[in-house]
Every structure is written in structure tokens, then in C-alpha cells.
Backbone as CSV, one residue per row, in Angstrom:
resi,resn,N_x,N_y,N_z,CA_x,CA_y,CA_z,C_x,C_y,C_z
1,UNK,-78.323,23.616,-4.476,-77.542,22.438,-4.692,-76.134,22.698,-4.160
2,UNK,-75.548,21.731,-3.448,-74.191,21.901,-2.917,-73.294,20.785,-3.423
3,UNK,-72.044,21.121,-3.529,-71.049,20.156,-3.991,-69.971,20.013,-2.930
4,UNK,-69.539,18.814,-2.704,-68.418,18.580,-1.794,-67.150,18.566,-2.627
5,UNK,-66.332,19.544,-2.407,-65.070,19.593,-3.140,-64.026,18.776,-2.388
6,UNK,-63.380,17.918,-3.115,-62.298,17.155,-2.502,-61.045,18.012,-2.487
7,UNK,-60.347,17.940,-1.396,-59.074,18.654,-1.329,-58.029,17.886,-2.114
8,UNK,-57.134,18.623,-2.750,-56.059,17.914,-3.445,-55.200,17.165,-2.434
9,UNK,-54.658,16.053,-2.854,-53.798,15.260,-1.971,-52.584,16.073,-1.559
10,UNK,-52.262,16.023,-0.283,-51.104,16.736,0.236,-49.858,15.907,-0.026
11,UNK,-48.775,16.551,-0.423,-47.542,15.798,-0.611,-47.040,15.285,0.729
12,UNK,-46.391,14.157,0.680,-45.844,13.573,1.895,-44.777,14.484,2.480
13,UNK,-44.840,14.705,3.755,-43.878,15.576,4.416,-42.737,14.789,5.045
14,UNK,-42.803,13.476,4.986,-41.738,12.672,5.563,-40.646,12.451,4.522
15,UNK,-39.431,12.429,4.989,-38.301,12.203,4.113,-37.941,10.726,4.166
16,UNK,-37.550,10.165,3.043,-37.147,8.761,3.084,-35.896,8.616,3.949
17,UNK,-35.818,7.530,4.654,-34.678,7.275,5.515,-33.460,6.960,4.672
18,UNK,-32.354,7.645,4.972,-31.088,7.387,4.285,-30.161,6.648,5.230
19,UNK,-29.333,5.795,4.667,-28.369,5.074,5.477,-26.991,5.146,4.809
20,UNK,-26.002,4.526,5.421,-24.635,4.631,4.903,-24.494,4.102,3.476
21,UNK,-25.291,3.131,3.099,-25.161,2.571,1.752,-25.630,3.552,0.675
22,UNK,-26.364,4.594,1.071,-26.843,5.591,0.112,-25.774,6.621,-0.249
23,UNK,-24.703,6.689,0.534,-23.656,7.674,0.281,-22.756,7.240,-0.863
24,UNK,-22.422,8.179,-1.703,-21.491,7.924,-2.793,-20.082,8.215,-2.289
25,UNK,-19.103,7.642,-2.934,-17.715,7.841,-2.522,-17.382,9.330,-2.494
26,UNK,-16.825,9.789,-1.378,-16.460,11.189,-1.220,-17.555,12.054,-0.607
27,UNK,-18.794,11.594,-0.663,-19.919,12.323,-0.058,-19.942,11.981,1.436
28,UNK,-20.303,12.938,2.266,-20.361,12.627,3.690,-21.786,12.782,4.201
29,UNK,-22.043,12.143,5.326,-23.341,12.230,5.957,-23.174,12.258,7.462
30,UNK,-24.160,12.780,8.146,-24.139,12.848,9.604,-24.972,11.690,10.151
31,UNK,-24.353,10.917,11.000,-25.017,9.760,11.577,-26.102,10.196,12.558
32,UNK,-27.285,9.622,12.416,-28.415,9.944,13.297,-28.584,8.874,14.372
33,UNK,-28.594,7.611,13.944,-28.793,6.526,14.907,-28.297,5.197,14.336
34,UNK,-28.116,4.244,15.225,-27.688,2.900,14.847,-28.834,1.952,15.172
35,UNK,-29.461,1.390,14.165,-30.569,0.456,14.375,-30.021,-0.967,14.438
36,UNK,-29.285,-1.222,15.499,-28.621,-2.505,15.688,-28.849,-2.987,17.114
37,UNK,-28.633,-4.286,17.345,-28.689,-4.764,18.728,-27.668,-3.989,19.573
38,UNK,-27.963,-3.833,20.850,-27.152,-2.998,21.728,-25.667,-3.349,21.693
39,UNK,-25.342,-4.607,21.726,-23.931,-5.027,21.731,-23.219,-4.607,20.448
40,UNK,-23.876,-4.789,19.299,-23.287,-4.399,18.020,-23.148,-2.880,17.926
41,UNK,-24.176,-2.169,18.355,-24.141,-0.707,18.315,-23.030,-0.176,19.216
42,UNK,-22.886,-0.759,20.384,-21.835,-0.313,21.309,-20.451,-0.499,20.702
43,UNK,-20.224,-1.618,20.056,-18.922,-1.886,19.430,-18.628,-0.854,18.340
44,UNK,-19.620,-0.543,17.501,-19.419,0.454,16.450,-19.215,1.846,17.036
45,UNK,-19.909,2.161,18.117,-19.725,3.458,18.753,-18.317,3.582,19.326
46,UNK,-17.752,2.482,19.817,-16.373,2.491,20.300,-15.393,2.797,19.167
47,UNK,-15.783,2.458,17.936,-14.926,2.717,16.771,-15.175,4.100,16.166
48,UNK,-16.107,4.868,16.738,-16.326,6.228,16.264,-17.653,6.491,15.594
49,UNK,-18.473,5.476,15.401,-19.785,5.652,14.768,-20.773,6.160,15.811
50,UNK,-20.655,7.435,16.116,-21.502,8.065,17.122,-22.498,9.004,16.454
51,UNK,-23.744,9.034,16.954,-24.708,9.995,16.410,-24.137,11.410,16.446
52,UNK,-24.307,12.128,15.343,-23.794,13.485,15.223,-22.442,13.566,14.547
53,UNK,-21.776,12.434,14.365,-20.471,12.425,13.711,-20.612,12.243,12.204
54,UNK,-19.663,12.806,11.487,-19.644,12.710,10.027,-19.027,11.386,9.593
55,UNK,-19.636,10.757,8.587,-19.145,9.498,8.031,-18.993,9.692,6.524
56,UNK,-17.850,9.247,5.983,-17.580,9.366,4.554,-17.204,8.003,3.995
57,UNK,-17.865,7.543,2.947,-17.470,6.268,2.354,-16.162,6.421,1.584
58,UNK,-15.370,5.382,1.621,-14.103,5.377,0.885,-14.183,4.282,-0.177
59,UNK,-13.266,3.375,-0.163,-13.235,2.322,-1.176,-14.011,1.088,-0.717
60,UNK,-14.193,0.159,-1.648,-14.895,-1.074,-1.310,-14.190,-2.248,-1.978
61,UNK,-14.541,-3.421,-1.533,-13.992,-4.637,-2.127,-14.487,-4.734,-3.570
62,UNK,-13.811,-5.532,-4.403,-14.214,-5.636,-5.812,-15.696,-5.950,-6.029
63,UNK,-16.298,-6.732,-5.174,-17.723,-7.054,-5.309,-18.626,-6.018,-4.659
64,UNK,-18.019,-5.014,-4.014,-18.806,-3.963,-3.372,-19.081,-4.198,-1.895
65,UNK,-18.697,-5.361,-1.374,-18.959,-5.664,0.026,-17.776,-6.427,0.592
66,UNK,-17.149,-6.003,1.660,-17.495,-4.871,2.495,-17.046,-3.542,1.889
67,UNK,-17.461,-2.477,2.529,-17.121,-1.123,2.094,-16.439,-0.405,3.257
68,UNK,-15.454,0.408,2.926,-14.715,1.136,3.954,-15.334,2.511,4.150
69,UNK,-15.489,2.893,5.423,-16.020,4.204,5.783,-15.007,4.909,6.663
70,UNK,-14.865,6.214,6.443,-13.984,7.034,7.270,-14.842,7.710,8.330
71,UNK,-14.430,7.519,9.577,-15.150,8.117,10.695,-14.162,8.393,11.818
72,UNK,-14.240,9.580,12.365,-13.428,9.952,13.526,-11.933,9.671,13.308
73,UNK,-11.438,9.940,12.097,-10.019,9.772,11.798,-9.580,8.347,11.520
74,UNK,-10.518,7.413,11.476,-10.198,6.010,11.211,-10.932,5.521,9.973
75,UNK,-10.464,4.422,9.442,-11.164,3.747,8.346,-11.644,2.402,8.864
76,UNK,-12.936,2.141,8.671,-13.554,0.919,9.174,-14.325,0.260,8.038
77,UNK,-14.110,-1.036,7.841,-14.844,-1.787,6.821,-16.115,-2.355,7.438
78,UNK,-17.238,-2.117,6.760,-18.532,-2.632,7.213,-19.195,-3.406,6.086
79,UNK,-19.813,-4.496,6.443,-20.613,-5.235,5.464,-21.895,-4.454,5.194
80,UNK,-22.469,-4.662,4.030,-23.694,-3.957,3.638,-24.816,-4.174,4.654
81,UNK,-24.941,-5.400,5.153,-26.023,-5.710,6.104,-25.911,-4.906,7.396
82,UNK,-24.714,-4.458,7.729,-24.525,-3.590,8.893,-24.691,-2.129,8.501
83,UNK,-24.056,-1.713,7.397,-24.084,-0.321,6.961,-25.508,0.173,6.685
84,UNK,-26.369,-0.704,6.236,-27.738,-0.313,5.914,-28.533,0.030,7.180
85,UNK,-28.022,-0.371,8.337,-28.726,-0.118,9.601,-28.161,1.083,10.360
86,UNK,-27.214,1.791,9.747,-26.693,3.031,10.310,-27.392,4.167,9.584
87,UNK,-28.282,4.836,10.266,-29.202,5.793,9.678,-28.626,7.209,9.750
88,UNK,-28.761,7.938,8.630,-28.269,9.306,8.519,-29.384,10.305,8.791
89,UNK,-28.974,11.535,9.129,-29.939,12.629,9.304,-30.472,13.056,7.964
């Protein structure tokens, strides 16, 4: 008599995607990519949001949107709908 042993389920090896909105004030993250239309991504890259650069959240408006991020020596305010599309490593 033979039995088929089921293998235990393997844990997922993929990491959940993190974006700028996941960072807490004072915590920094390294930008991986900008999931935005080319024109919008180009404008943000001109302001310093380049892959490989460190981004640190600063203060935010009373309602939480927009939020200010420090990047490349500047402070830039981004709305949540934009910040959520800037993906971290």
C-alpha cells in the first residue's frame, strides 16, 4: 500500500510592494520606480525623485493630504494618489 504525502505549503517568497505612503515620518526609503505616466514621472524625476535616491517623509497637511517628502535636498508636497505610485525597494 502506498500513500501520497502532500508537501507542506511553501511560504510566499515575494515581498509586498511598499510605496511612499508606507513610510512613517522620519523613516527613509530608497525609490525603486515610478509607476506613473511618462510625463508625470519625468516631472517628478526633474524634482529629484530618481530611482536609487533616498526619500524621507516630513510633515503633512492637517487632513494628511498632501504630504511633504524630502528628496535630493528639497521638500516636495505630493498628493496620496501620486505618492502611492512611487514604489520603494
